[in-house]
Predicted model as a PDB file, atoms N, CA, C, CB and O in Angstrom, pLDDT in the B-factor column:
MODEL        1                                                                  
ATOM      1  N   UNK A   1       0.771  -1.190  -0.069  1.00 67.00           N  
ATOM      2  CA  UNK A   1       0.119   0.005  -0.054  1.00 67.00           C  
ATOM      3  C   UNK A   1       0.801   1.196   0.076  1.00 67.00           C  
ATOM      4  CB  UNK A   1      -0.700  -0.015   0.811  1.00 67.00           C  
ATOM      5  O   UNK A   1       0.335   2.211  -0.441  1.00 67.00           O  
ATOM      6  N   UNK A   2       2.017   1.225   0.796  1.00 65.00           N  
ATOM      7  CA  UNK A   2       2.762   2.596   0.907  1.00 65.00           C  
ATOM      8  C   UNK A   2       3.366   2.751  -0.514  1.00 65.00           C  
ATOM      9  CB  UNK A   2       4.004   2.634   2.153  1.00 65.00           C  
ATOM     10  O   UNK A   2       3.520   3.890  -0.953  1.00 65.00           O  
ATOM     11  N   UNK A   3       3.690   1.757  -1.199  1.00 73.00           N  
ATOM     12  CA  UNK A   3       4.325   1.826  -2.519  1.00 73.00           C  
ATOM     13  C   UNK A   3       3.443   2.306  -3.702  1.00 73.00           C  
ATOM     14  CB  UNK A   3       4.841   0.490  -2.842  1.00 73.00           C  
ATOM     15  O   UNK A   3       3.864   2.403  -4.855  1.00 73.00           O  
ATOM     16  N   UNK A   4       2.056   2.624  -3.267  1.00 76.00           N  
ATOM     17  CA  UNK A   4       1.079   3.109  -4.195  1.00 76.00           C  
ATOM     18  C   UNK A   4       0.345   2.069  -4.909  1.00 76.00           C  
ATOM     19  CB  UNK A   4       1.686   3.957  -5.136  1.00 76.00           C  
ATOM     20  O   UNK A   4      -0.483   2.367  -5.769  1.00 76.00           O  
ATOM     21  N   UNK A   5       0.632   0.763  -4.567  1.00 88.00           N  
ATOM     22  CA  UNK A   5      -0.045  -0.261  -5.262  1.00 88.00           C  
ATOM     23  C   UNK A   5      -1.316  -0.749  -4.424  1.00 88.00           C  
ATOM     24  CB  UNK A   5       0.956  -1.423  -5.546  1.00 88.00           C  
ATOM     25  O   UNK A   5      -1.420  -1.823  -3.830  1.00 88.00           O  
ATOM     26  N   UNK A   6      -2.348   0.378  -4.516  1.00 93.00           N  
ATOM     27  CA  UNK A   6      -3.472   0.110  -3.547  1.00 93.00           C  
ATOM     28  C   UNK A   6      -4.357  -0.988  -4.155  1.00 93.00           C  
ATOM     29  CB  UNK A   6      -4.345   1.449  -3.249  1.00 93.00           C  
ATOM     30  O   UNK A   6      -4.903  -1.782  -3.389  1.00 93.00           O  
ATOM     31  N   UNK A   7      -4.529  -1.082  -5.433  1.00 91.00           N  
ATOM     32  CA  UNK A   7      -5.434  -1.992  -5.995  1.00 91.00           C  
ATOM     33  C   UNK A   7      -4.903  -3.418  -5.594  1.00 91.00           C  
ATOM     34  CB  UNK A   7      -5.556  -1.775  -7.564  1.00 91.00           C  
ATOM     35  O   UNK A   7      -5.671  -4.288  -5.182  1.00 91.00           O  
ATOM     36  N   UNK A   8      -3.634  -3.600  -5.728  1.00 92.00           N  
ATOM     37  CA  UNK A   8      -3.044  -5.087  -5.374  1.00 92.00           C  
ATOM     38  C   UNK A   8      -3.278  -5.276  -3.876  1.00 92.00           C  
ATOM     39  CB  UNK A   8      -1.324  -5.266  -5.716  1.00 92.00           C  
ATOM     40  O   UNK A   8      -3.720  -6.369  -3.522  1.00 92.00           O  
ATOM     41  N   UNK A   9      -3.021  -4.292  -2.905  1.00 92.00           N  
ATOM     42  CA  UNK A   9      -3.073  -4.639  -1.635  1.00 92.00           C  
ATOM     43  C   UNK A   9      -4.415  -4.941  -1.065  1.00 92.00           C  
ATOM     44  CB  UNK A   9      -2.485  -3.696  -0.958  1.00 92.00           C  
ATOM     45  O   UNK A   9      -4.561  -5.759  -0.157  1.00 92.00           O  
ATOM     46  N   UNK A  10      -5.637  -4.109  -1.739  1.00 92.00           N  
ATOM     47  CA  UNK A  10      -6.785  -4.574  -1.529  1.00 92.00           C  
ATOM     48  C   UNK A  10      -7.246  -5.891  -2.057  1.00 92.00           C  
ATOM     49  CB  UNK A  10      -7.492  -3.716  -1.880  1.00 92.00           C  
ATOM     50  O   UNK A  10      -8.079  -6.530  -1.413  1.00 92.00           O  
ATOM     51  N   UNK A  11      -6.842  -6.274  -3.007  1.00 93.00           N  
ATOM     52  CA  UNK A  11      -7.034  -7.517  -3.682  1.00 93.00           C  
ATOM     53  C   UNK A  11      -6.434  -8.596  -2.786  1.00 93.00           C  
ATOM     54  CB  UNK A  11      -6.395  -7.503  -5.105  1.00 93.00           C  
ATOM     55  O   UNK A  11      -7.110  -9.596  -2.544  1.00 93.00           O  
ATOM     56  N   UNK A  12      -5.220  -8.461  -2.281  1.00 91.00           N  
ATOM     57  CA  UNK A  12      -4.602  -9.214  -1.412  1.00 91.00           C  
ATOM     58  C   UNK A  12      -5.407  -9.491  -0.108  1.00 91.00           C  
ATOM     59  CB  UNK A  12      -3.384  -8.614  -1.170  1.00 91.00           C  
ATOM     60  O   UNK A  12      -5.571 -10.609   0.381  1.00 91.00           O  
ATOM     61  N   UNK A  13      -5.845  -8.414   0.343  1.00 91.00           N  
ATOM     62  CA  UNK A  13      -6.638  -8.583   1.684  1.00 91.00           C  
ATOM     63  C   UNK A  13      -8.056  -9.495   1.481  1.00 91.00           C  
ATOM     64  CB  UNK A  13      -7.054  -6.984   2.274  1.00 91.00           C  
ATOM     65  O   UNK A  13      -8.384 -10.433   2.207  1.00 91.00           O  
ATOM     66  N   UNK A  14      -8.709  -9.055   0.473  1.00 89.00           N  
ATOM     67  CA  UNK A  14      -9.828  -9.500   0.001  1.00 89.00           C  
ATOM     68  C   UNK A  14      -9.718 -11.077  -0.417  1.00 89.00           C  
ATOM     69  CB  UNK A  14     -10.198  -8.598  -1.096  1.00 89.00           C  
ATOM     70  O   UNK A  14     -10.743 -11.758  -0.405  1.00 89.00           O  
ATOM     71  N   UNK A  15      -8.623 -11.573  -0.740  1.00 91.00           N  
ATOM     72  CA  UNK A  15      -8.215 -12.903  -1.018  1.00 91.00           C  
ATOM     73  C   UNK A  15      -7.451 -13.692  -0.072  1.00 91.00           C  
ATOM     74  CB  UNK A  15      -7.534 -12.883  -2.092  1.00 91.00           C  
ATOM     75  O   UNK A  15      -6.870 -14.715  -0.433  1.00 91.00           O  
ATOM     76  N   UNK A  16      -7.423 -13.255   1.158  1.00 88.00           N  
ATOM     77  CA  UNK A  16      -6.675 -14.079   2.194  1.00 88.00           C  
ATOM     78  C   UNK A  16      -7.423 -15.334   2.433  1.00 88.00           C  
ATOM     79  CB  UNK A  16      -6.488 -13.312   3.560  1.00 88.00           C  
ATOM     80  O   UNK A  16      -8.652 -15.419   2.434  1.00 88.00           O  
ATOM     81  N   UNK A  17      -6.510 -16.390   2.653  1.00 88.00           N  
ATOM     82  CA  UNK A  17      -7.158 -17.688   2.887  1.00 88.00           C  
ATOM     83  C   UNK A  17      -7.966 -17.629   4.318  1.00 88.00           C  
ATOM     84  CB  UNK A  17      -5.998 -18.886   2.880  1.00 88.00           C  
ATOM     85  O   UNK A  17      -8.776 -18.486   4.673  1.00 88.00           O  
ATOM     86  N   UNK A  18      -7.664 -16.663   4.947  1.00 84.00           N  
ATOM     87  CA  UNK A  18      -8.182 -16.505   6.406  1.00 84.00           C  
ATOM     88  C   UNK A  18      -8.865 -15.148   6.522  1.00 84.00           C  
ATOM     89  CB  UNK A  18      -6.964 -16.603   7.518  1.00 84.00           C  
ATOM     90  O   UNK A  18      -8.565 -14.212   5.782  1.00 84.00           O  
ATOM     91  N   UNK A  19      -9.702 -15.078   7.381  1.00 76.00           N  
ATOM     92  CA  UNK A  19     -10.336 -13.784   7.612  1.00 76.00           C  
ATOM     93  C   UNK A  19      -9.458 -12.636   7.675  1.00 76.00           C  
ATOM     94  CB  UNK A  19     -11.064 -13.811   8.794  1.00 76.00           C  
ATOM     95  O   UNK A  19      -8.423 -12.780   8.326  1.00 76.00           O  
ATOM     96  N   UNK A  20      -9.688 -11.482   7.100  1.00 70.00           N  
ATOM     97  CA  UNK A  20      -8.719 -10.300   7.095  1.00 70.00           C  
ATOM     98  C   UNK A  20      -8.868  -9.537   8.494  1.00 70.00           C  
ATOM     99  CB  UNK A  20      -9.052  -9.250   5.803  1.00 70.00           C  
ATOM    100  O   UNK A  20      -9.923  -9.164   9.006  1.00 70.00           O  
ATOM    101  N   UNK A  21      -7.787  -9.416   8.911  1.00 85.00           N  
ATOM    102  CA  UNK A  21      -7.691  -8.830  10.291  1.00 85.00           C  
ATOM    103  C   UNK A  21      -7.912  -7.185  10.180  1.00 85.00           C  
ATOM    104  CB  UNK A  21      -6.157  -9.215  10.966  1.00 85.00           C  
ATOM    105  O   UNK A  21      -7.802  -6.562   9.124  1.00 85.00           O  
ATOM    106  N   UNK A  22      -8.188  -6.700  11.245  1.00 87.00           N  
ATOM    107  CA  UNK A  22      -8.312  -5.159  11.258  1.00 87.00           C  
ATOM    108  C   UNK A  22      -7.087  -4.496  10.948  1.00 87.00           C  
ATOM    109  CB  UNK A  22      -8.762  -4.628  12.582  1.00 87.00           C  
ATOM    110  O   UNK A  22      -7.128  -3.452  10.299  1.00 87.00           O  
ATOM    111  N   UNK A  23      -5.890  -5.025  11.372  1.00 88.00           N  
ATOM    112  CA  UNK A  23      -4.579  -4.340  11.164  1.00 88.00           C  
ATOM    113  C   UNK A  23      -4.366  -4.345   9.602  1.00 88.00           C  
ATOM    114  CB  UNK A  23      -3.325  -5.116  11.979  1.00 88.00           C  
ATOM    115  O   UNK A  23      -3.691  -3.432   9.126  1.00 88.00           O  
ATOM    116  N   UNK A  24      -4.840  -5.207   8.858  1.00 91.00           N  
ATOM    117  CA  UNK A  24      -4.521  -5.293   7.401  1.00 91.00           C  
ATOM    118  C   UNK A  24      -5.347  -4.264   6.810  1.00 91.00           C  
ATOM    119  CB  UNK A  24      -4.795  -6.709   6.743  1.00 91.00           C  
ATOM    120  O   UNK A  24      -4.839  -3.608   5.900  1.00 91.00           O  
ATOM    121  N   UNK A  25      -6.730  -3.967   7.228  1.00 92.00           N  
ATOM    122  CA  UNK A  25      -7.488  -2.877   6.703  1.00 92.00           C  
ATOM    123  C   UNK A  25      -6.956  -1.674   7.028  1.00 92.00           C  
ATOM    124  CB  UNK A  25      -8.781  -2.889   7.098  1.00 92.00           C  
ATOM    125  O   UNK A  25      -6.910  -0.805   6.158  1.00 92.00           O  
ATOM    126  N   UNK A  26      -6.441  -1.405   8.399  1.00 92.00           N  
ATOM    127  CA  UNK A  26      -5.956  -0.383   8.874  1.00 92.00           C  
ATOM    128  C   UNK A  26      -4.747   0.058   8.020  1.00 92.00           C  
ATOM    129  CB  UNK A  26      -5.702  -0.617  10.201  1.00 92.00           C  
ATOM    130  O   UNK A  26      -4.673   1.240   7.682  1.00 92.00           O  
ATOM    131  N   UNK A  27      -3.860  -0.767   7.679  1.00 92.00           N  
ATOM    132  CA  UNK A  27      -2.660  -0.485   6.867  1.00 92.00           C  
ATOM    133  C   UNK A  27      -3.082   0.062   5.571  1.00 92.00           C  
ATOM    134  CB  UNK A  27      -1.796  -1.726   6.654  1.00 92.00           C  
ATOM    135  O   UNK A  27      -2.519   1.046   5.089  1.00 92.00           O  
ATOM    136  N   UNK A  28      -4.129  -0.587   4.945  1.00 93.00           N  
ATOM    137  CA  UNK A  28      -4.608  -0.072   3.790  1.00 93.00           C  
ATOM    138  C   UNK A  28      -5.296   1.328   3.793  1.00 93.00           C  
ATOM    139  CB  UNK A  28      -5.450  -1.000   3.316  1.00 93.00           C  
ATOM    140  O   UNK A  28      -5.218   2.134   2.866  1.00 93.00           O  
ATOM    141  N   UNK A  29      -5.974   1.508   4.945  1.00 92.00           N  
ATOM    142  CA  UNK A  29      -6.587   2.866   5.147  1.00 92.00           C  
ATOM    143  C   UNK A  29      -5.468   3.966   5.347  1.00 92.00           C  
ATOM    144  CB  UNK A  29      -7.568   2.839   6.431  1.00 92.00           C  
ATOM    145  O   UNK A  29      -5.704   5.106   4.948  1.00 92.00           O  
ATOM    146  N   UNK A  30      -4.267   3.670   5.945  1.00 92.00           N  
ATOM    147  CA  UNK A  30      -3.242   4.485   6.119  1.00 92.00           C  
ATOM    148  C   UNK A  30      -2.745   4.748   4.740  1.00 92.00           C  
ATOM    149  CB  UNK A  30      -2.247   3.931   7.042  1.00 92.00           C  
ATOM    150  O   UNK A  30      -2.470   5.922   4.492  1.00 92.00           O  
ATOM    151  N   UNK A  31      -2.583   3.877   3.811  1.00 93.00           N  
ATOM    152  CA  UNK A  31      -1.911   4.001   2.650  1.00 93.00           C  
ATOM    153  C   UNK A  31      -2.953   4.913   1.775  1.00 93.00           C  
ATOM    154  CB  UNK A  31      -1.519   2.531   2.031  1.00 93.00           C  
ATOM    155  O   UNK A  31      -2.524   5.786   1.020  1.00 93.00           O  
ATOM    156  N   UNK A  32      -4.242   4.671   1.916  1.00 93.00           N  
ATOM    157  CA  UNK A  32      -5.255   5.540   1.145  1.00 93.00           C  
ATOM    158  C   UNK A  32      -5.085   7.093   1.561  1.00 93.00           C  
ATOM    159  CB  UNK A  32      -6.830   5.025   1.486  1.00 93.00           C  
ATOM    160  O   UNK A  32      -5.224   8.011   0.752  1.00 93.00           O  
ATOM    161  N   UNK A  33      -4.755   7.275   2.977  1.00 91.00           N  
ATOM    162  CA  UNK A  33      -4.505   8.610   3.324  1.00 91.00           C  
ATOM    163  C   UNK A  33      -3.198   9.150   2.687  1.00 91.00           C  
ATOM    164  CB  UNK A  33      -4.465   8.720   4.805  1.00 91.00           C  
ATOM    165  O   UNK A  33      -3.188  10.294   2.231  1.00 91.00           O  
ATOM    166  N   UNK A  34      -2.121   8.381   2.642  1.00 91.00           N  
ATOM    167  CA  UNK A  34      -0.889   8.817   2.088  1.00 91.00           C  
ATOM    168  C   UNK A  34      -1.089   9.145   0.674  1.00 91.00           C  
ATOM    169  CB  UNK A  34       0.172   7.809   2.251  1.00 91.00           C  
ATOM    170  O   UNK A  34      -0.510  10.116   0.186  1.00 91.00           O  
ATOM    171  N   UNK A  35      -1.929   8.343  -0.069  1.00 91.00           N  
ATOM    172  CA  UNK A  35      -1.898   8.571  -1.462  1.00 91.00           C  
ATOM    173  C   UNK A  35      -3.265   9.366  -1.957  1.00 91.00           C  
ATOM    174  CB  UNK A  35      -1.720   7.151  -2.182  1.00 91.00           C  
ATOM    175  O   UNK A  35      -3.507   9.609  -3.139  1.00 91.00           O  
ATOM    176  N   UNK A  36      -4.077   9.712  -0.893  1.00 89.00           N  
ATOM    177  CA  UNK A  36      -5.234  10.655  -1.219  1.00 89.00           C  
ATOM    178  C   UNK A  36      -6.237   9.960  -1.854  1.00 89.00           C  
ATOM    179  CB  UNK A  36      -4.867  11.805  -2.081  1.00 89.00           C  
ATOM    180  O   UNK A  36      -6.937  10.619  -2.623  1.00 89.00           O  
ATOM    181  N   UNK A  37      -6.502   8.660  -1.706  1.00 92.00           N  
ATOM    182  CA  UNK A  37      -7.492   7.962  -2.441  1.00 92.00           C  
ATOM    183  C   UNK A  37      -8.775   7.915  -1.411  1.00 92.00           C  
ATOM    184  CB  UNK A  37      -6.922   6.447  -2.920  1.00 92.00           C  
ATOM    185  O   UNK A  37      -8.890   7.065  -0.528  1.00 92.00           O  
ATOM    186  N   UNK A  38      -9.715   8.959  -1.667  1.00 92.00           N  
ATOM    187  CA  UNK A  38     -10.799   9.115  -0.736  1.00 92.00           C  
ATOM    188  C   UNK A  38     -11.742   8.088  -1.056  1.00 92.00           C  
ATOM    189  CB  UNK A  38     -11.433  10.472  -0.770  1.00 92.00           C  
ATOM    190  O   UNK A  38     -12.271   7.563  -0.076  1.00 92.00           O  
ATOM    191  N   UNK A  39     -12.093   7.662  -2.214  1.00 93.00           N  
ATOM    192  CA  UNK A  39     -13.139   6.544  -2.360  1.00 93.00           C  
ATOM    193  C   UNK A  39     -12.718   5.319  -1.905  1.00 93.00           C  
ATOM    194  CB  UNK A  39     -13.559   6.330  -3.711  1.00 93.00           C  
ATOM    195  O   UNK A  39     -13.527   4.652  -1.260  1.00 93.00           O  
ATOM    196  N   UNK A  40     -11.485   4.835  -2.132  1.00 93.00           N  
ATOM    197  CA  UNK A  40     -11.106   3.521  -1.416  1.00 93.00           C  
ATOM    198  C   UNK A  40     -10.954   3.581   0.047  1.00 93.00           C  
ATOM    199  CB  UNK A  40      -9.829   3.001  -1.931  1.00 93.00           C  
ATOM    200  O   UNK A  40     -11.185   2.632   0.797  1.00 93.00           O  
ATOM    201  N   UNK A  41     -10.567   4.700   0.398  1.00 92.00           N  
ATOM    202  CA  UNK A  41     -10.525   5.066   1.977  1.00 92.00           C  
ATOM    203  C   UNK A  41     -11.792   5.016   2.625  1.00 92.00           C  
ATOM    204  CB  UNK A  41     -10.000   6.482   2.255  1.00 92.00           C  
ATOM    205  O   UNK A  41     -11.865   4.535   3.756  1.00 92.00           O  
ATOM    206  N   UNK A  42     -12.909   5.506   1.979  1.00 92.00           N  
ATOM    207  CA  UNK A  42     -14.022   5.429   2.600  1.00 92.00           C  
ATOM    208  C   UNK A  42     -14.641   3.896   2.721  1.00 92.00           C  
ATOM    209  CB  UNK A  42     -14.869   6.359   1.920  1.00 92.00           C  
ATOM    210  O   UNK A  42     -15.295   3.467   3.672  1.00 92.00           O  
ATOM    211  N   UNK A  43     -14.288   3.213   1.577  1.00 92.00           N  
ATOM    212  CA  UNK A  43     -14.871   1.809   1.504  1.00 92.00           C  
ATOM    213  C   UNK A  43     -14.058   0.996   2.622  1.00 92.00           C  
ATOM    214  CB  UNK A  43     -14.691   1.105  -0.083  1.00 92.00           C  
ATOM    215  O   UNK A  43     -14.622   0.223   3.397  1.00 92.00           O  
ATOM    216  N   UNK A  44     -12.875   1.209   2.631  1.00 92.00           N  
ATOM    217  CA  UNK A  44     -11.997   0.552   3.664  1.00 92.00           C  
ATOM    218  C   UNK A  44     -12.200   0.827   4.935  1.00 92.00           C  
ATOM    219  CB  UNK A  44     -10.736   0.803   3.502  1.00 92.00           C  
ATOM    220  O   UNK A  44     -12.064  -0.120   5.709  1.00 92.00           O  
ATOM    221  N   UNK A  45     -12.563   2.120   5.488  1.00 92.00           N  
ATOM    222  CA  UNK A  45     -12.909   2.483   6.796  1.00 92.00           C  
ATOM    223  C   UNK A  45     -14.356   1.726   7.219  1.00 92.00           C  
ATOM    224  CB  UNK A  45     -12.989   4.116   6.851  1.00 92.00           C  
ATOM    225  O   UNK A  45     -14.613   1.338   8.359  1.00 92.00           O  
ATOM    226  N   UNK A  46     -15.224   1.604   6.074  1.00 90.00           N  
ATOM    227  CA  UNK A  46     -16.595   0.917   6.431  1.00 90.00           C  
ATOM    228  C   UNK A  46     -16.258  -0.507   6.805  1.00 90.00           C  
ATOM    229  CB  UNK A  46     -17.702   0.929   5.160  1.00 90.00           C  
ATOM    230  O   UNK A  46     -16.890  -1.066   7.700  1.00 90.00           O  
ATOM    231  N   UNK A  47     -15.225  -1.151   6.111  1.00 90.00           N  
ATOM    232  CA  UNK A  47     -14.919  -2.591   6.375  1.00 90.00           C  
ATOM    233  C   UNK A  47     -14.408  -2.590   7.867  1.00 90.00           C  
ATOM    234  CB  UNK A  47     -13.769  -3.222   5.289  1.00 90.00           C  
ATOM    235  O   UNK A  47     -14.861  -3.408   8.668  1.00 90.00           O  
ATOM    236  N   UNK A  48     -13.514  -1.713   8.207  1.00 90.00           N  
ATOM    237  CA  UNK A  48     -12.929  -1.625   9.529  1.00 90.00           C  
ATOM    238  C   UNK A  48     -14.036  -1.428  10.674  1.00 90.00           C  
ATOM    239  CB  UNK A  48     -11.906  -0.439   9.536  1.00 90.00           C  
ATOM    240  O   UNK A  48     -13.912  -1.930  11.791  1.00 90.00           O  
ATOM    241  N   UNK A  49     -15.016  -0.726  10.323  1.00 89.00           N  
ATOM    242  CA  UNK A  49     -16.145  -0.240  11.267  1.00 89.00           C  
ATOM    243  C   UNK A  49     -16.900  -1.790  11.528  1.00 89.00           C  
ATOM    244  CB  UNK A  49     -17.306   1.119  10.429  1.00 89.00           C  
ATOM    245  O   UNK A  49     -17.218  -2.144  12.663  1.00 89.00           O  
ATOM    246  N   UNK A  50     -17.094  -2.503  10.519  1.00 87.00           N  
ATOM    247  CA  UNK A  50     -17.777  -3.694  10.612  1.00 87.00           C  
ATOM    248  C   UNK A  50     -17.116  -4.631  11.337  1.00 87.00           C  
ATOM    249  CB  UNK A  50     -18.070  -4.190   9.441  1.00 87.00           C  
ATOM    250  O   UNK A  50     -17.782  -5.452  11.966  1.00 87.00           O  
ATOM    251  N   UNK A  51     -15.792  -4.666  11.372  1.00 87.00           N  
ATOM    252  CA  UNK A  51     -14.895  -5.750  12.066  1.00 87.00           C  
ATOM    253  C   UNK A  51     -14.593  -5.210  13.579  1.00 87.00           C  
ATOM    254  CB  UNK A  51     -13.373  -5.988  11.169  1.00 87.00           C  
ATOM    255  O   UNK A  51     -14.461  -5.992  14.521  1.00 87.00           O  
ATOM    256  N   UNK A  52     -14.498  -3.783  13.714  1.00 78.00           N  
ATOM    257  CA  UNK A  52     -14.229  -3.366  15.090  1.00 78.00           C  
ATOM    258  C   UNK A  52     -14.901  -2.010  15.196  1.00 78.00           C  
ATOM    259  CB  UNK A  52     -12.652  -3.307  15.437  1.00 78.00           C  
ATOM    260  O   UNK A  52     -14.416  -1.038  14.619  1.00 78.00           O  
ATOM    261  N   UNK A  53     -15.963  -1.927  15.893  1.00 74.00           N  
ATOM    262  CA  UNK A  53     -16.579  -0.733  16.104  1.00 74.00           C  
ATOM    263  C   UNK A  53     -16.200   0.134  17.267  1.00 74.00           C  
ATOM    264  CB  UNK A  53     -17.837  -0.988  16.170  1.00 74.00           C  
ATOM    265  O   UNK A  53     -16.760   1.219  17.424  1.00 74.00           O  
ATOM    266  N   UNK A  54     -15.254  -0.305  18.107  1.00 80.00           N  
ATOM    267  CA  UNK A  54     -14.931   0.415  19.280  1.00 80.00           C  
ATOM    268  C   UNK A  54     -13.678   1.307  18.923  1.00 80.00           C  
ATOM    269  CB  UNK A  54     -14.666  -0.581  20.496  1.00 80.00           C  
ATOM    270  O   UNK A  54     -13.459   2.263  19.666  1.00 80.00           O  
ATOM    271  N   UNK A  55     -12.897   1.098  17.929  1.00 80.00           N  
ATOM    272  CA  UNK A  55     -11.763   1.699  17.747  1.00 80.00           C  
ATOM    273  C   UNK A  55     -12.041   3.328  17.076  1.00 80.00           C  
ATOM    274  CB  UNK A  55     -10.905   0.687  16.833  1.00 80.00           C  
ATOM    275  O   UNK A  55     -12.829   3.501  16.146  1.00 80.00           O  
ATOM    276  N   UNK A  56     -11.425   4.212  17.579  1.00 85.00           N  
ATOM    277  CA  UNK A  56     -11.497   5.697  17.163  1.00 85.00           C  
ATOM    278  C   UNK A  56     -10.543   5.794  15.824  1.00 85.00           C  
ATOM    279  CB  UNK A  56     -10.919   6.776  18.482  1.00 85.00           C  
ATOM    280  O   UNK A  56     -10.865   6.573  14.927  1.00 85.00           O  
ATOM    281  N   UNK A  57      -9.494   5.073  15.727  1.00 84.00           N  
ATOM    282  CA  UNK A  57      -8.416   5.147  14.841  1.00 84.00           C  
ATOM    283  C   UNK A  57      -8.895   5.376  13.356  1.00 84.00           C  
ATOM    284  CB  UNK A  57      -7.599   3.884  14.977  1.00 84.00           C  
ATOM    285  O   UNK A  57      -8.344   6.195  12.620  1.00 84.00           O  
ATOM    286  N   UNK A  58     -10.122   4.476  12.912  1.00 85.00           N  
ATOM    287  CA  UNK A  58     -10.300   4.612  11.494  1.00 85.00           C  
ATOM    288  C   UNK A  58     -11.019   5.940  11.278  1.00 85.00           C  
ATOM    289  CB  UNK A  58     -11.092   3.399  10.886  1.00 85.00           C  
ATOM    290  O   UNK A  58     -10.942   6.533  10.202  1.00 85.00           O  
ATOM    291  N   UNK A  59     -11.740   6.411  12.344  1.00 85.00           N  
ATOM    292  CA  UNK A  59     -12.441   7.855  12.098  1.00 85.00           C  
ATOM    293  C   UNK A  59     -11.369   8.907  11.975  1.00 85.00           C  
ATOM    294  CB  UNK A  59     -13.466   8.311  13.358  1.00 85.00           C  
ATOM    295  O   UNK A  59     -11.496   9.820  11.158  1.00 85.00           O  
ATOM    296  N   UNK A  60     -10.303   8.807  12.771  1.00 87.00           N  
ATOM    297  CA  UNK A  60      -9.224   9.808  12.663  1.00 87.00           C  
ATOM    298  C   UNK A  60      -8.600   9.665  11.198  1.00 87.00           C  
ATOM    299  CB  UNK A  60      -8.086   9.572  13.847  1.00 87.00           C  
ATOM    300  O   UNK A  60      -8.568  10.665  10.480  1.00 87.00           O  
ATOM    301  N   UNK A  61      -8.157   8.576  10.791  1.00 87.00           N  
ATOM    302  CA  UNK A  61      -7.575   8.325   9.471  1.00 87.00           C  
ATOM    303  C   UNK A  61      -8.420   8.882   8.376  1.00 87.00           C  
ATOM    304  CB  UNK A  61      -7.375   6.861   9.248  1.00 87.00           C  
ATOM    305  O   UNK A  61      -7.992   9.576   7.454  1.00 87.00           O  
ATOM    306  N   UNK A  62      -9.787   8.478   8.577  1.00 86.00           N  
ATOM    307  CA  UNK A  62     -10.679   8.916   7.489  1.00 86.00           C  
ATOM    308  C   UNK A  62     -10.788  10.519   7.426  1.00 86.00           C  
ATOM    309  CB  UNK A  62     -12.127   8.263   7.712  1.00 86.00           C  
ATOM    310  O   UNK A  62     -10.807  11.156   6.373  1.00 86.00           O  
ATOM    311  N   UNK A  63     -10.857  11.077   8.734  1.00 88.00           N  
ATOM    312  CA  UNK A  63     -11.081  12.447   8.627  1.00 88.00           C  
ATOM    313  C   UNK A  63      -9.823  13.130   7.984  1.00 88.00           C  
ATOM    314  CB  UNK A  63     -11.416  13.018  10.008  1.00 88.00           C  
ATOM    315  O   UNK A  63     -10.002  14.089   7.232  1.00 88.00           O  
ATOM    316  N   UNK A  64      -8.533  12.664   8.254  1.00 86.00           N  
ATOM    317  CA  UNK A  64      -7.389  13.039   7.471  1.00 86.00           C  
ATOM    318  C   UNK A  64      -7.346  12.946   6.079  1.00 86.00           C  
ATOM    319  CB  UNK A  64      -6.414  12.393   7.852  1.00 86.00           C  
ATOM    320  O   UNK A  64      -6.748  13.771   5.388  1.00 86.00           O  
ATOM    321  N   UNK A  65      -8.005  11.895   5.588  1.00 86.00           N  
ATOM    322  CA  UNK A  65      -8.269  11.803   4.225  1.00 86.00           C  
ATOM    323  C   UNK A  65      -9.098  12.704   3.627  1.00 86.00           C  
ATOM    324  CB  UNK A  65      -8.719  10.697   3.957  1.00 86.00           C  
ATOM    325  O   UNK A  65      -8.812  13.045   2.479  1.00 86.00           O  
ATOM    326  N   UNK A  66     -10.142  13.202   4.197  1.00 85.00           N  
ATOM    327  CA  UNK A  66     -11.023  14.316   3.787  1.00 85.00           C  
ATOM    328  C   UNK A  66     -10.452  15.659   3.995  1.00 85.00           C  
ATOM    329  CB  UNK A  66     -12.289  14.252   4.501  1.00 85.00           C  
ATOM    330  O   UNK A  66     -10.913  16.594   3.340  1.00 85.00           O  
ATOM    331  N   UNK A  67      -9.505  15.851   4.830  1.00 80.00           N  
ATOM    332  CA  UNK A  67      -8.875  17.032   5.058  1.00 80.00           C  
ATOM    333  C   UNK A  67      -8.034  17.609   3.987  1.00 80.00           C  
ATOM    334  CB  UNK A  67      -8.158  16.887   6.134  1.00 80.00           C  
ATOM    335  O   UNK A  67      -7.452  18.678   4.167  1.00 80.00           O  
TER     336      UNK A  67                                                      
ENDMDL                                                                          
END                                                                             
């Protein structure tokens, strides 16, 4: 994700042989912030909210994407 290969990173997360962990989605969200990908960042944040609703980190990263 940090190398700008967001499509490949999202594909890898979606096709893991085990359930994707919040940490994988958080890494992708951080990469979306770095590269300014608002649409993918919004979608990624929604996935994180489904997995872990108690964390404030996705809200913060998502607000930084919109800023």
